[in-house]
N, C-alpha and C positions, 0 to 999 in steps of 0.2 A: 969806370971799373966799380968804384965804390957804391954808385947809385944802382948798378945791377945787383951788387951783394945785398944793399939794403931791401931791394925789390924782392929778391928770393927769400930772404928772411921773413919779409911780411907775408908772402905766399905761403912758406912754411908754417907760419903762425897761424895763418887762417885755416889751412889745412888741419892743423892739430885741433884748433877749436871745433871745427865742424865734425870731427871723429868723436867728439864727446856728446854730440847730437843723441836725443833719446827719443826715437819716434812714439813709444808707448805714451810719455808724458806729453809730447805734442799734441797727439790724438785726443788724449783724454782732457786736456785744458780746451782744445779748440773745436772739439766735434762731439761733444756730449752737453747736456743742460748745464749751465744756461744759455751758452752761445749756440747751442743746436737745439733748442727747444722748439720743436715744431708746433706746440699749443700756443706760443706767443707769437704775434704778428710782428713784433719788433726784434725779433732774433735774428742774429745775423747770417747764419747758417743757410735757414730758409730762404732769406731774401736772396744770397749769392745763388743758390741753386734756381730760384726763380727766373733771374737774370739769365743765368747760363742756358737755361731752357729756351727762354725767348730768343736769345742769340742763335742757338743752333736751329731750332725750328723755324725761324723767320729770316734769319740773314746768312747763316754759314751752313755749307754743306760740301760733300765731295768724297773722293775716293780714299784717301788717306789725312788722318789727324796725327800730328805729331806734338807731345806736350813735352815741352824742355823744362826740366827741372820740376818734376811731379811731387817730389818730396815722398812722403808715406801715404799720400791720398790720391784718389781719383775721382772725387766729386766733380771737380773741375770739367771732366769729360764725360760724365755719365750720360748727359743728354746727348752727347755727341755720338753714341752708340746707336741712336736712331737713325743718323743721317750720314754716318760715315761707315764704308765697309771695313775699314781696318784702322786700328788705334796703336799708337806706339807711345809708350810712357818711358822717360828717362830720368835719370837722377844722378848726381855726382857721387851720392853715398851707397855703398853696398848694402848698409844697414836699412835704408829706405827703399831700395829696390827688393830686399829680402822680405820686408813688411807688405810690399804688394804682391809679391810671388805667393806668400802665405795664404793671402786670402783669394787671390784669382785662381790659385791651383787647388784649393780647398786644402791645404796642409795642415790646417788647425794652429793655434798658437798665435793667432792673430791679436793685436791690441783693440781692434774695433772691427764690429761685423757691420759692414756696408749695406746689407740687405735691408 
C-alpha cells in the first residue's frame, strides 16, 4: 500500500513538472540558430532533417504515420508527409498540442514558423 502511494506521488510530481513546460522557450532554444543554422554543416537540426528525410524516402512508407510524444514540433514527420497518406501527432500536454494546432491551422500566435 505504501509503495502504491509513493508511486502515485511520483506520478503527480512528474505531471506537475510537465505542466510548467514552455513550448516557446523550448522551440527558441532548439530550433533557431545556432542549433538550427542551415548555413552550417555541423548544425544539429539540418543533420536530423537529412537523416529523417533519408529514412522516409528510402526505408519507411505506408498509409498511416503516428508520432507518439510529438511535443510542440513536427520536424520529425515533415518528410513523412511525402510517403504517408495520413499523419497523426500526439502529445501528453495540451499546451504542446495547442502549439501544433496554431501552426497547422494557421491560427497565428505560433512560437515558430515551420515553413
